[in-house]
Backbone bond lengths (Angstrom), bond angles and torsions (degrees), N, CA, C in turn:
res aa  C-N    CA-C-N  psi(-1)  N-CA   C-N-CA  omega(-1)  CA-C   N-CA-C  phi
1 M - - - 1.456 - - 1.524 109.46 -
2 T 1.328 117.29 136.75 1.447 121.18 179.20 1.516 110.31 -70.82
3 T 1.333 115.99 133.09 1.452 120.77 176.96 1.519 108.04 -97.63
4 D 1.322 116.53 101.55 1.460 120.61 179.02 1.520 111.26 -81.75
5 T 1.338 116.51 -36.83 1.459 120.47 -175.94 1.523 110.24 -128.28
6 L 1.316 115.28 134.71 1.466 122.01 178.10 1.516 108.49 -130.33
7 A 1.325 116.61 125.55 1.455 122.25 175.70 1.526 109.08 -101.38
8 F 1.326 116.41 119.99 1.453 121.62 169.05 1.520 106.86 -90.57
9 V 1.320 116.65 114.33 1.466 121.96 -174.27 1.522 109.20 -109.87
10 G 1.299 116.80 119.84 1.456 120.20 176.49 1.516 111.45 -68.43
11 A 1.321 116.55 128.28 1.460 120.08 175.60 1.511 111.18 -77.65
12 A 1.329 116.14 -17.15 1.460 123.74 176.87 1.515 106.54 -158.01
13 G 1.314 116.53 168.04 1.452 119.47 177.65 1.519 111.51 -75.29
14 G 1.316 116.59 149.55 1.450 121.32 174.03 1.504 115.97 73.22
15 V 1.331 118.12 24.83 1.469 120.45 -178.21 1.525 112.50 -95.28
16 G 1.331 117.58 -4.03 1.456 120.44 178.85 1.514 114.50 97.38
17 T 1.330 117.53 23.01 1.454 120.67 -177.14 1.527 111.85 -64.50
18 T 1.321 116.76 -46.26 1.461 120.07 -179.28 1.520 111.06 -61.79
19 R 1.321 116.51 -45.65 1.469 120.19 179.79 1.530 110.50 -60.69
20 L 1.320 116.92 -44.03 1.455 120.30 -179.22 1.524 110.89 -64.48
21 T 1.323 117.43 -39.05 1.461 120.73 178.60 1.523 110.62 -61.60
22 L 1.319 117.07 -45.08 1.459 121.35 179.86 1.522 112.23 -66.95
23 E 1.323 116.48 -41.96 1.460 119.45 179.15 1.528 110.20 -63.00
24 S 1.312 116.84 -42.05 1.468 120.74 -179.86 1.514 110.80 -65.13
25 A 1.329 116.99 -43.34 1.456 120.61 179.91 1.527 110.97 -64.18
26 T 1.320 116.58 -40.12 1.462 120.38 -179.95 1.520 110.93 -65.25
27 L 1.314 117.31 -41.38 1.460 120.23 179.40 1.526 110.74 -65.40
28 L 1.313 117.48 -39.95 1.457 120.26 176.35 1.531 110.73 -62.30
29 A 1.328 116.88 -42.09 1.460 120.15 179.06 1.520 111.37 -65.00
30 R 1.333 117.44 -37.05 1.461 120.89 176.53 1.525 110.90 -61.99
31 N 1.307 116.55 -25.49 1.460 121.09 178.47 1.536 111.96 -91.82
32 G 1.318 116.52 16.27 1.445 120.86 172.27 1.505 115.96 86.58
33 R 1.342 117.86 11.52 1.459 120.38 -179.13 1.528 110.12 -97.98
34 D 1.314 116.10 147.96 1.462 121.56 174.73 1.530 107.92 -88.59
35 V 1.333 115.84 126.33 1.466 120.67 -171.82 1.526 110.10 -134.32
36 A 1.325 115.77 134.36 1.462 121.83 172.18 1.526 109.08 -113.25
37 V 1.330 116.72 139.78 1.457 122.81 175.21 1.524 108.14 -114.02
38 L 1.324 116.61 120.42 1.457 121.71 179.65 1.516 109.71 -111.43
39 D 1.319 115.19 139.51 1.461 122.37 -170.63 1.526 110.59 -100.97
40 A 1.332 115.71 114.29 1.464 120.85 173.06 1.523 111.70 -104.52
41 A 1.325 117.71 -0.17 1.467 122.07 -179.09 1.520 108.77 -89.13
42 Y 1.321 116.14 70.65 1.457 121.35 -173.09 1.528 113.24 -63.84
43 A 1.307 117.60 -35.68 1.461 120.20 -173.20 1.525 112.58 -70.49
44 T 1.323 116.95 -42.13 1.465 119.93 -175.33 1.521 112.86 -86.91
45 Q 1.337 117.60 -31.66 1.460 122.90 178.74 1.533 111.93 54.71
46 G 1.333 115.43 36.93 1.460 120.41 -178.63 1.511 113.51 -66.97
47 L 1.324 117.40 -33.40 1.458 119.83 179.29 1.525 110.66 -65.36
48 A 1.330 116.82 -35.86 1.464 120.51 176.83 1.526 110.73 -63.98
49 D 1.328 117.21 -37.33 1.470 120.27 179.42 1.517 111.26 -63.03
50 L 1.323 117.41 -26.63 1.457 121.98 -178.42 1.528 112.86 -99.71
51 T 1.328 115.97 10.55 1.465 120.66 -179.61 1.521 109.08 -121.11
52 P 1.320 118.27 108.01 1.466 120.33 -178.35 1.515 112.19 -72.91
53 G 1.316 114.78 158.44 1.452 119.50 176.07 1.520 113.21 89.44
54 R 1.304 114.80 -178.83 1.454 122.01 -177.36 1.518 111.04 -74.61
55 I 1.318 116.10 136.70 1.466 121.53 177.32 1.525 107.60 -115.78
56 D 1.297 116.74 99.42 1.463 121.48 -175.85 1.529 108.79 -162.15
57 P 1.335 116.28 111.78 1.461 128.96 2.46 1.525 111.87 -80.79
58 D 1.319 115.47 156.89 1.460 120.35 175.53 1.528 109.44 -96.22
59 M 1.343 115.54 -177.30 1.462 120.11 -175.96 1.524 111.85 -61.28
60 T 1.339 117.14 -39.06 1.466 119.21 -178.34 1.521 111.16 -66.93
61 A 1.328 117.20 -39.57 1.465 120.39 179.49 1.524 110.80 -64.52
62 L 1.331 116.81 -39.26 1.468 119.53 178.30 1.523 110.91 -60.23
63 C 1.327 116.07 -39.72 1.462 119.81 -177.00 1.525 112.68 -75.36
64 L 1.317 116.58 -28.56 1.466 119.88 -179.85 1.523 112.17 -83.82
65 D 1.323 116.32 -33.56 1.466 120.10 -175.85 1.525 113.22 -100.30
66 D 1.333 116.61 -2.54 1.469 121.27 -176.25 1.527 111.64 55.64
67 A 1.331 115.87 35.88 1.463 120.08 177.33 1.522 109.27 -77.24
68 P 1.331 118.24 153.13 1.464 120.59 178.51 1.523 111.23 -60.50
69 L 1.308 116.07 144.09 1.459 120.95 -179.86 1.525 111.64 -55.89
70 E 1.318 117.47 -40.26 1.465 121.36 -174.84 1.523 112.03 -56.75
71 T 1.320 117.86 -30.08 1.462 120.14 -177.52 1.521 112.61 -68.84
72 G 1.326 117.62 -20.07 1.460 120.45 -179.10 1.514 114.71 -106.32
73 L 1.321 117.87 1.89 1.462 120.40 -176.74 1.529 110.95 -81.50
74 Q 1.329 115.45 136.07 1.461 123.40 175.75 1.525 107.26 -108.86
75 D 1.324 116.29 114.86 1.465 119.87 -177.00 1.517 111.64 -78.28
76 R 1.339 114.99 137.60 1.466 123.68 173.54 1.518 105.67 -131.85
77 R 1.317 116.77 105.79 1.459 120.65 -168.73 1.521 112.71 -108.00
78 L 1.308 114.07 149.07 1.453 122.99 164.85 1.522 106.95 -114.16
79 E 1.315 116.84 128.82 1.454 120.54 -178.06 1.531 110.35 -57.99
80 G 1.299 116.09 128.75 1.454 120.62 176.92 1.509 114.60 80.64
81 A 1.335 117.41 -0.54 1.458 120.59 -179.42 1.522 109.80 -106.76
82 G 1.351 115.82 -171.59 1.457 119.37 177.20 1.516 111.83 -74.99
83 R 1.320 115.44 175.92 1.459 120.92 178.44 1.530 109.28 -83.50
84 L 1.317 116.12 134.53 1.460 122.11 172.47 1.518 107.45 -122.17
85 A 1.329 116.83 119.98 1.459 121.79 -179.35 1.523 108.74 -132.79
86 V 1.331 115.83 139.56 1.458 120.74 -178.50 1.520 109.67 -121.89
87 C 1.319 115.60 149.43 1.459 121.40 175.60 1.521 108.22 -128.63
88 P 1.331 117.47 91.64 1.462 120.44 -176.81 1.530 112.07 -79.63
89 A 1.320 114.55 166.38 1.464 121.95 169.10 1.524 108.16 -101.49
90 R 1.315 115.88 124.73 1.466 121.52 172.83 1.517 106.44 -146.77
91 A 1.344 116.08 105.28 1.455 119.45 -171.65 1.520 110.40 -154.26
92 P 1.334 116.71 154.74 1.469 120.28 173.55 1.523 110.42 -70.56
93 F 1.321 115.35 165.09 1.464 120.72 -173.78 1.522 112.00 -57.22
94 E 1.324 116.53 -41.57 1.471 119.08 -176.65 1.516 111.07 -59.72
95 R 1.337 117.42 -42.44 1.463 119.48 179.88 1.517 111.36 -73.31
96 L 1.329 116.84 -35.19 1.462 119.03 175.93 1.520 110.74 -58.34
97 A 1.331 116.57 -42.62 1.465 119.99 -179.53 1.524 110.93 -62.85
98 R 1.327 116.75 -43.77 1.474 119.72 -179.95 1.529 111.54 -67.43
99 A 1.332 116.51 -30.76 1.467 120.36 -177.96 1.523 112.77 -74.97
100 K 1.328 117.21 -7.53 1.464 120.83 179.91 1.530 112.33 -97.66
101 T 1.303 117.54 6.35 1.461 119.99 179.83 1.525 110.50 -73.79
102 P 1.328 118.45 160.44 1.470 120.56 177.46 1.525 112.78 -57.69
103 E 1.335 117.05 -37.26 1.459 119.88 -179.14 1.527 110.90 -66.06
104 A 1.334 116.61 -41.73 1.467 120.15 178.21 1.522 110.80 -67.14
105 A 1.330 116.74 -34.31 1.464 119.78 177.32 1.529 111.37 -64.28
106 E 1.330 116.65 -37.76 1.466 119.31 175.48 1.526 110.42 -62.60
107 S 1.320 116.22 -38.02 1.458 120.00 177.40 1.530 110.97 -66.90
108 F 1.340 117.24 -34.46 1.463 120.20 175.59 1.530 109.67 -59.95
109 E 1.321 117.06 -43.06 1.465 120.09 176.71 1.528 111.05 -60.34
110 D 1.328 117.23 -37.75 1.463 120.23 177.83 1.528 110.80 -64.12
111 R 1.346 117.33 -38.53 1.458 120.40 179.37 1.537 110.00 -66.92
112 I 1.329 116.73 -35.64 1.467 119.60 175.27 1.522 109.72 -62.02
113 A 1.315 116.66 -45.63 1.466 120.32 -179.94 1.525 111.28 -61.17
114 E 1.332 117.42 -37.81 1.465 120.34 175.51 1.524 110.50 -61.48
115 G 1.329 115.28 -43.39 1.455 119.35 179.86 1.512 112.39 -62.10
116 V 1.314 116.68 -39.33 1.464 120.60 179.66 1.530 110.64 -63.16
117 R 1.315 116.60 -36.34 1.462 119.70 -179.96 1.531 112.31 -71.06
118 A 1.340 116.94 -28.68 1.461 120.32 -173.22 1.523 113.76 -100.93
119 F 1.337 118.37 -18.79 1.456 122.19 -173.42 1.530 110.26 -126.42
120 D 1.325 114.78 160.86 1.466 119.51 174.04 1.525 110.94 -69.72
121 H 1.338 115.96 -38.55 1.466 121.05 -178.13 1.522 109.90 -141.95
122 V 1.323 115.36 146.86 1.459 122.26 172.20 1.529 106.91 -121.34
123 L 1.330 116.31 121.14 1.455 121.66 176.65 1.519 108.92 -105.09
124 L 1.320 116.26 137.05 1.454 122.64 -174.58 1.527 110.14 -115.64
125 D 1.320 115.91 126.21 1.458 122.21 176.72 1.526 107.42 -93.32
126 V 1.334 116.48 106.92 1.467 121.36 -169.02 1.531 109.90 -119.54
127 P 1.326 117.78 132.00 1.458 120.96 176.68 1.522 110.82 -78.59
128 P 1.343 118.19 176.18 1.466 119.09 171.11 1.530 110.16 -49.66
129 V 1.320 116.56 134.03 1.463 120.52 -168.89 1.524 110.49 -72.82
130 A 1.341 114.20 105.24 1.458 119.75 179.91 1.524 111.43 -150.08
131 A 1.328 117.52 9.38 1.462 121.44 -179.00 1.523 108.83 -144.61
132 N 1.329 115.29 162.20 1.465 120.29 -172.27 1.520 113.85 -61.12
133 Q 1.344 117.44 -39.16 1.465 117.69 -177.83 1.525 111.16 -68.35
134 A 1.334 118.11 -30.98 1.461 121.16 176.38 1.526 110.56 -69.77
135 V 1.318 116.46 -38.48 1.469 120.08 175.15 1.523 110.03 -62.78
136 A 1.330 116.67 -44.44 1.461 120.24 179.80 1.518 111.41 -60.57
137 A 1.337 116.49 -42.44 1.464 120.31 -178.31 1.520 111.69 -64.60
138 T 1.319 116.89 -44.63 1.461 119.43 -176.13 1.523 112.09 -72.36
139 T 1.317 117.63 -36.91 1.455 119.32 -178.50 1.530 111.78 -76.21
140 A 1.324 118.05 -22.72 1.458 121.13 179.67 1.521 113.31 -87.10
141 A 1.332 117.89 -16.95 1.465 121.43 -173.44 1.525 111.70 -78.96
142 D 1.333 115.00 147.58 1.463 120.83 173.85 1.519 111.38 -71.09
143 A 1.329 116.13 -34.12 1.458 121.55 -178.53 1.519 108.91 -138.33
144 V 1.331 116.22 146.30 1.466 122.07 -178.38 1.519 108.94 -131.16
145 A 1.315 115.63 121.39 1.461 121.31 178.22 1.522 109.15 -111.69
146 V 1.316 116.29 126.46 1.457 121.57 175.55 1.524 108.67 -86.71
147 V 1.326 116.41 132.95 1.462 122.26 -177.69 1.525 109.45 -116.60
148 A 1.321 115.91 130.92 1.467 121.58 176.33 1.510 108.73 -143.65
149 D 1.329 116.44 156.73 1.457 118.81 173.79 1.523 109.39 -88.54
150 A 1.323 115.37 163.59 1.459 120.32 -173.34 1.524 112.05 -60.79
151 A 1.321 117.37 -33.80 1.459 120.44 -175.75 1.524 112.60 -68.56
152 R 1.333 116.93 -28.06 1.468 120.06 -174.88 1.519 114.48 -117.69
153 A 1.324 117.07 0.52 1.464 120.44 -170.78 1.524 113.58 -59.39
154 S 1.324 118.23 -41.96 1.465 121.00 -173.66 1.521 112.34 -60.24
155 D 1.326 116.73 -34.62 1.457 120.52 178.15 1.519 112.23 -93.15
156 A 1.328 116.15 -40.37 1.460 120.27 -170.62 1.526 112.66 -74.09
157 I 1.321 118.23 -37.51 1.464 119.79 -177.61 1.524 111.97 -65.90
158 P 1.344 120.46 -49.62 1.472 118.61 177.03 1.526 112.69 -59.65
159 R 1.326 116.77 -37.43 1.463 119.35 178.47 1.526 111.04 -63.43
160 A 1.335 116.65 -42.37 1.467 120.16 178.25 1.523 111.08 -66.50
161 H 1.340 117.29 -40.43 1.469 120.32 175.96 1.522 110.70 -55.81
162 D 1.316 116.42 -46.76 1.469 120.56 -178.15 1.524 110.96 -63.75
163 R 1.336 116.99 -41.23 1.462 119.74 179.38 1.533 110.69 -62.11
164 L 1.310 115.84 -42.16 1.465 119.62 -179.89 1.526 111.41 -68.15
165 L 1.326 116.73 -38.77 1.458 119.41 177.42 1.515 111.55 -62.04
166 D 1.332 117.21 -33.82 1.462 121.19 175.26 1.527 110.94 -58.76
167 L 1.333 115.96 -27.89 1.458 121.31 179.84 1.526 112.20 -93.13
168 G 1.334 116.34 0.66 1.448 120.26 -177.21 1.511 113.64 78.96
169 V 1.338 117.43 21.38 1.461 122.70 -177.19 1.525 109.53 -107.29
170 E 1.314 116.36 124.03 1.462 122.27 175.28 1.523 109.42 -87.82
171 T 1.321 116.48 132.72 1.459 120.82 178.46 1.523 110.00 -77.78
172 T 1.329 116.01 131.21 1.459 121.29 179.61 1.519 111.67 -78.00
173 A 1.333 116.57 -41.55 1.464 120.86 -176.01 1.518 109.16 -160.76
174 A 1.327 114.97 159.66 1.462 122.24 172.87 1.524 108.02 -114.36
175 V 1.321 115.99 130.16 1.457 122.16 179.70 1.526 108.01 -116.40
176 V 1.313 115.77 127.94 1.462 120.60 179.69 1.522 108.60 -112.12
177 T 1.313 115.51 127.58 1.458 121.85 -177.91 1.528 111.16 -97.49
178 H 1.336 114.74 163.80 1.464 123.21 176.15 1.526 112.35 62.53
179 T 1.337 115.70 37.02 1.463 119.74 177.55 1.521 109.46 -160.61
180 D 1.320 115.67 159.30 1.467 121.53 174.45 1.522 112.44 -96.59
181 G 1.333 117.37 -6.91 1.453 120.25 -179.33 1.511 110.73 -172.58
182 H 1.343 116.01 144.87 1.462 120.18 179.68 1.530 107.95 -160.29
183 P 1.336 118.09 138.27 1.469 120.27 -177.06 1.522 114.08 -64.58
184 E 1.331 118.45 -22.36 1.464 121.10 179.94 1.526 112.81 -85.82
185 A 1.343 117.74 -5.18 1.464 120.95 -166.42 1.516 113.22 -97.92
186 D 1.331 115.21 139.33 1.458 121.92 164.11 1.522 110.25 -88.29
187 A 1.323 116.16 -23.35 1.461 122.45 175.11 1.512 108.10 -153.06
188 T 1.319 116.34 150.52 1.462 120.77 178.70 1.523 109.73 -128.97
189 V 1.319 115.09 155.52 1.462 121.81 176.34 1.525 107.37 -135.05
190 P 1.326 117.93 119.26 1.460 119.23 177.34 1.529 110.52 -70.01
191 T 1.292 117.05 171.49 1.456 120.75 175.67 1.530 109.13 -60.31
192 L 1.315 116.49 125.16 1.461 121.72 -179.27 1.524 108.58 -90.77
193 E 1.318 116.03 114.97 1.452 120.55 -174.85 1.525 112.22 -79.04
194 S 1.333 117.58 -29.67 1.463 120.74 -177.81 1.519 110.84 -72.78
195 E 1.331 115.57 155.07 1.454 120.61 175.16 1.528 109.10 -64.69
196 P 1.338 117.32 146.38 1.464 119.15 -179.77 1.520 111.50 -69.85
197 P 1.325 117.00 143.31 1.460 125.98 -3.03 1.514 111.42 -87.51
198 A 1.310 116.50 123.16 1.467 121.99 -177.61 1.522 111.54 -62.66
199 V 1.330 117.19 -28.78 1.464 119.83 -176.72 1.521 112.74 -67.09
200 T 1.327 117.22 -12.19 1.453 119.47 178.11 1.518 111.54 -64.32
201 D 1.336 117.12 -41.94 1.465 120.82 -173.96 1.522 114.74 -123.27
202 D 1.319 118.19 -12.95 1.466 121.81 -170.86 1.530 109.84 -104.97
203 T 1.339 115.75 109.79 1.464 120.28 -178.80 1.522 111.78 -61.80
204 A 1.333 117.00 -40.66 1.465 120.19 179.91 1.523 110.82 -62.50
205 A 1.325 117.48 -40.43 1.462 120.77 178.27 1.515 110.97 -63.56
206 R 1.342 116.66 -39.61 1.464 119.58 178.67 1.520 111.16 -61.94
207 K 1.306 117.78 -39.15 1.460 120.40 179.31 1.531 110.85 -67.11
208 E 1.331 116.34 -41.49 1.465 119.10 -179.71 1.534 111.03 -66.56
209 V 1.322 116.56 -45.57 1.461 119.81 179.93 1.522 110.34 -69.25
210 G 1.334 116.92 -33.49 1.461 119.67 173.78 1.515 111.76 -59.68
211 G 1.325 116.80 -36.89 1.459 120.39 175.94 1.513 112.15 -64.59
212 V 1.324 116.72 -35.23 1.465 120.94 176.14 1.521 110.39 -64.45
213 L 1.330 117.50 -44.35 1.463 120.72 179.84 1.526 111.32 -65.34
214 A 1.323 116.83 -35.26 1.461 119.67 176.97 1.525 110.74 -64.72
215 A 1.324 116.76 -41.14 1.465 121.20 -177.27 1.521 112.64 -75.36
216 T 1.332 116.84 -33.88 1.462 119.98 -173.16 1.522 113.61 -95.61
217 M 1.340 117.25 -33.85 1.453 120.96 -175.35 1.522 113.07 -118.71
218 D 1.327 116.23 -1.63 1.465 121.53 -176.74 1.529 110.47 56.18
219 L 1.344 115.02 40.76 1.454 121.84 -179.97 1.517 110.02 -114.53
220 S 1.311 116.17 138.25 1.460 121.31 173.99 1.524 108.11 -104.09
221 V 1.334 116.37 120.81 1.458 120.79 179.74 1.522 109.37 -114.41
222 D 1.310 115.52 152.91 1.458 122.49 179.25 1.521 108.72 -87.59
223 P 1.341 118.46 112.91 1.467 119.66 -178.40 1.516 113.40 -65.39
224 D 1.328 117.58 -17.42 1.465 120.98 -179.68 1.518 113.12 -95.38
225 A 1.329 117.67 -4.10 1.466 119.93 179.71 1.519 109.60 -62.42
226 G 1.331 115.59 135.49 1.460 119.54 178.33 1.504 114.08 87.84
227 D 1.335 119.80 -3.54 1.450 120.57 178.83 1.519 110.55 -58.71
228 G 1.304 114.62 140.10 1.452 120.41 -179.91 1.509 113.16 93.49
229 L 1.350 117.78 -12.62 1.454 120.36 176.86 1.516 109.14 -78.45
230 R 1.309 117.25 133.41 1.452 120.29 -175.09 1.515 112.16 -106.41
231 G 1.341 118.03 4.69 1.452 119.63 -179.15 1.499 111.28 -80.14
232 K 1.321 118.27 72.30 1.467 122.43 -173.45 1.530 110.98 -67.22
233 L 1.329 115.18 136.09 1.454 120.83 179.96 1.517 110.30 -73.46
234 S 1.319 116.38 142.61 1.470 121.16 179.81 1.513 109.45 -101.34
235 L 1.338 116.14 62.79 1.465 120.65 -179.77 1.510 109.89 -106.65
């Protein structure tokens, strides 16, 4: 079955979910696929920190105003590769609060559907599931990967599985970061020393992230695709 949408769900804060989402999207784009990254992690706004330039409208504004997804996408291109576009959340507290309502969450699902129509894949950066937009992201996705770091995986992954099951969502895979191996993991990613996206220049990173895509989306990507391209993404 084709995986159009994949939600990377943090089992805890600070486990590297945003970084993994961006690395995965970049590797897919290097393989010629068009990929959109949508930000459901409203509180941390980590995707905005990794996106230079003005962000207007952001993900929360799109959901509150029912604006087309395309108006909020920030393109990050590799010459000769697929399209990579991100839609971060960057908003004041008052708008963040309004963007977490059930009505705004329904609009988030609509933005996902727009992305599916325009892109080969939509990747979702999702925080620990405790707010409406995170519920919308996980229930709308074709595949859901729980992300935890090695130090907390043994406790955090089962807890995240249970939370998702409460929502009727089956976890596709568990990804453990900052390690080369873990008994709870379907895929692991060691600490990436290069600046994001490491997959642009680091062959080892491409292989590790390729393993994540195989486990989460059942996709085989060429780690050497895009070699020699110098249009480095500024994420």
